[in-house]
C-alpha positions, -999 to 999 in steps of 0.1 A, spaced: -469 -256 -482 -439 -241 -465 -412 -264 -452 -412 -270 -415 -381 -256 -397 -387 -282 -370 -380 -310 -396 -347 -308 -416 -343 -346 -418 -347 -369 -449 -380 -371 -466 -405 -394 -452 -425 -420 -471 -460 -432 -470 -470 -466 -461 -483 -468 -496 -450 -455 -513 -443 -490 -530 -480 -490 -543 -476 -456 -559 -444 -465 -577 -460 -497 -590 -486 -475 -604 -460 -453 -623 -465 -423 -599 -443 -391 -604 -430 -388 -568 -420 -351 -555 -411 -337 -521 -440 -323 -503 -439 -309 -467 -410 -332 -458 -424 -362 -475 -420 -378 -509 -456 -380 -523 -472 -388 -557 -477 -357 -579 -496 -375 -605 -500 -409 -622 -496 -417 -658 -532 -405 -668 -519 -371 -657 -534 -342 -635 -563 -330 -659 -576 -366 -661 -572 -370 -624 -591 -338 -617 -619 -347 -640 -622 -381 -626 -627 -366 -590 -654 -342 -604 -672 -368 -623 -666 -402 -608 -644 -410 -578 -607 -409 -569 -584 -420 -541 -556 -398 -528 -529 -409 -504 -530 -381 -478 -508 -398 -452 -485 -368 -451 -511 -352 -429 -503 -356 -392 -521 -374 -365 -515 -360 -328 -536 -382 -306 -548 -364 -275 -565 -385 -248 -576 -383 -210 -600 -365 -190 -586 -329 -196 -582 -335 -234 -612 -313 -246 -603 -286 -220 -568 -285 -234 -578 -282 -270 -604 -256 -263 -576 -235 -246 -554 -236 -274 -574 -238 -308 -599 -213 -320 -630 -232 -328 -656 -240 -300 -657 -280 -295 -687 -273 -275 -707 -269 -306 -699 -306 -315 -693 -337 -295 -678 -373 -299 -683 -388 -333 -677 -354 -350 -651 -335 -368 -642 -298 -367 -622 -275 -387 -600 -251 -365 -570 -229 -363 -537 -227 -343 -527 -190 -339 -494 -172 -330 -495 -156 -298 -473 -127 -313 -496 -116 -342 -526 -139 -344 -515 -153 -378 -523 -189 -384 -495 -212 -375 -517 -242 -389 -552 -251 -399 -563 -283 -385 -593 -308 -386 -600 -324 -351 -616 -358 -352 -634 -363 -319 -634 -400 -316 -646 -407 -280 -654 -386 -250 -617 -384 -240 -600 -392 -271 -594 -368 -301 -572 -372 -332 -558 -337 -342 -550 -337 -379 -521 -311 -386 -508 -302 -421 -478 -323 -432 -450 -300 -421 -466 -286 -390 -471 -317 -367 -443 -310 -344 -454 -273 -343 -490 -283 -332 -477 -309 -307 -454 -283 -289 -484 -259 -289 -506 -283 -272 -478 -294 -248 -494 -328 -249 -504 -356 -273 -488 -385 -292 -475 -382 -326 -491 -415 -342 -484 -404 -380 -460 -432 -386 -485 -459 -376 -512 -454 -401 -520 -442 -438 -547 -417 -444 -567 -422 -476 -591 -398 -490 -619 -411 -511 -635 -383 -531 -661 -377 -558 -697 -380 -565 -694 -418 -568 -671 -421 -538 -696 -435 -513 -710 -459 -538 -678 -474 -546 -664 -474 -510 -696 -493 -500 -682 -523 -517 -651 -522 -497 -666 -511 -464 -702 -502 -461 -694 -487 -426 -670 -463 -440 -692 -453 -468 -721 -445 -444 -703 -419 -424 -719 -384 -426 -702 -351 -435 -681 -341 -407 -689 -371 -387 -663 -394 -373 -667 -433 -369 -649 -467 -370 -649 -497 -393 -628 -529 -396 -608 -540 -425 -594 -575 -426 -602 -576 -388 -582 -543 -381 -599 -514 -365 -598 -481 -388 -609 -446 -383 -632 -427 -409 -642 -390 -411 -665 -374 -436 -641 -348 -446 -620 -339 -477 -603 -311 -495 -620 -312 -531 -652 -297 -528 -667 -329 -535 -683 -355 -514 -662 -381 -497 -643 -395 -466 -610 -399 -453 -601 -432 -438 -570 -435 -412 -560 -472 -418 -532 -488 -397 -502 -497 -417 -507 -536 -418 -537 -533 -438 -530 -499 -456 -519 -515 -489 -547 -541 -491 -573 -514 -483 -558 -491 -511 -558 -520 -536 -592 -531 -528 -604 -493 -534 -587 -495 -569 -604 -527 -576 -639 -510 -566 -633 -484 -593 -615 -456 -576 -589 -440 -599 -557 -429 -581 -550 -391 -579 -520 -371 -567 -511 -337 -553 -514 -320 -588 -551 -327 -589 -556 -323 -552 -543 -286 -556 -565 -276 -587 -595 -292 -571 -591 -273 -538 -583 -241 -556 -616 -245 -576 -632 -250 -542 -615 -219 -529 -601 -239 -499 -570 -225 -483 -537 -241 -483 -513 -233 -453 -481 -215 -466 -504 -197 -491 -539 -184 -479 -528 -190 -441 -495 -188 -424 -471 -163 -411 -487 -129 -412 -520 -141 -425 -547 -142 -399 -581 -162 -399 -598 -127 -405 -576 -119 -436 -585 -153 -451 -622 -147 -445 -624 -175 -418 -637 -158 -390 -664 -184 -386 -638 -207 -372 -630 -184 -344 -651 -187 -312 -647 -154 -297 -664 -163 -264 -637 -191 -258 -601 -188 -246 -575 -197 -275 -539 -190 -281 -535 -157 -300 -568 -143 -290 -556 -108 -278 -537 -102 -312 -566 -114 -333 -590 -92 -313 -568 -62 -319 -567 -69 -355 -605 -73 -355 -609 -39 -338 -586 -20 -364 -600 -40 -393 -578 -62 -414 -555 -45 -437 -561 -70 -466 -587 -97 -473 -586 -129 -494 -606 -127 -527 -612 -147 -559 -597 -137 -592 -610 -150 -627 -583 -146 -653 -590 -139 -690 -573 -169 -711 -555 -201 -701 -523 -187 -688 -524 -196 -650 -514 -168 -624 -490 -181 -597 -484 -173 -562 -464 -142 -552 -474 -122 -584 -485 -86 -579 -522 -77 -583 -527 -42 -597 -559 -19 -599 -556 9 -625 -518 2 -625 -515 5 -587 -505 -24 -566 -532 -35 -543 -523 -71 -534 -504 -105 -542 -516 -139 -556 -515 -165 -527 -524 -196 -552 -529 -196 -589 -536 -222 -614 -553 -232 -646 -590 -244 -638 -596 -276 -655 -634 -271 -648 -637 -235 -661 -611 -236 -687 -592 -204 -676 -568 -193 -651 -581 -187 -615 -564 -173 -584 -567 -165 -547 -551 -134 -537 -548 -111 -506 -559 -75 -517 -567 -42 -500 -602 -45 -482 -617 -19 -508 -609 -41 -538 -646 -53 -540 -663 -81 -561 -666 -71 -597 -633 -49 -598 -612 -54 -628 -576 -59 -620 -544 -71 -636 -519 -96 -626 -482 -91 -633 -470 -124 -645 -434 -120 -649 -439 -89 -670 -469 -99 -689 -501 -84 -676 -530 -108 -671 -565 -92 -671 -587 -105 -643 -619 -98 -623 -626 -101 -586 -653 -127 -583 -672 -147 -557 -659 -180 -546 -660 -210 -547 -651 -209 -585 -668 -242 -590 -698 -251 -570 -704 -287 -559 -731 -304 -579 -764 -310 -563 -780 -344 -560 
């Protein structure tokens, strides 16, 4: 994720900062925050725990912009790409905020529609002020709560021991629950490819709630595992698969664009659609364990055809994987090479996600 030019101040800290340090977390800067990269078990163990059992992530670095009032839906509909008319109160929706200039994605956002006239808009860490400015309204309430993501095949059963109401929330549904008498918000969303929920918990009970989840059998996981999990699921990261010069169309996310609604950047995006995007996002499976990395060049028959946006070792597959923006004619099944600092990695263009969610 790129740094935010709107936020040059000191690193911010999660309400759970002390809890992470007690657990021995390795803390790193991320999007203007200091957050846990991993815990003593390590990224590979945390990744496996999410795929096989249940983990808990602190994602308090995500923003919350609260937009309320009788015109809140109309405002969001006029700015963001997706159609809120497809859902209603008690639902969540993935959407984009575009640049008026070129239609590129300034941020990808989850909107939690809590009540008829109440929305929590959830930007990426470094983009909260940018989203608030684009909306021209809303209250930044990020500092008032922790956001805790419970993810994995056993997440709901373990969460039920702490809050049955939170565990029962459906996929892309939004609801409320109480913890120690304090009102909290929960959404059936996540960023791992696994089932789970994200809980927005006021600061007063954030640490007790976190500790209760650990006591219920959740294992803590950090940004390292979050990145390998989301990459295996081929989920975009702003600043990599989305960002300056990268549009919803290039990223293969036209499904979040409601062409029959008004939204910021519509004319620029429509012009790109008419011309056809000059590059598209593809998945690459790499031979061997060496991980490709962002900004490495992709070649076909020795000719540059694109650039890696994200790359890593896949713990689930045992080899390197990557997402890359490449020429539109680089189709599934095409053999390519990645220039990894002078070492050529053989790769193949493949379908995504790289790892399918387990059924049942």
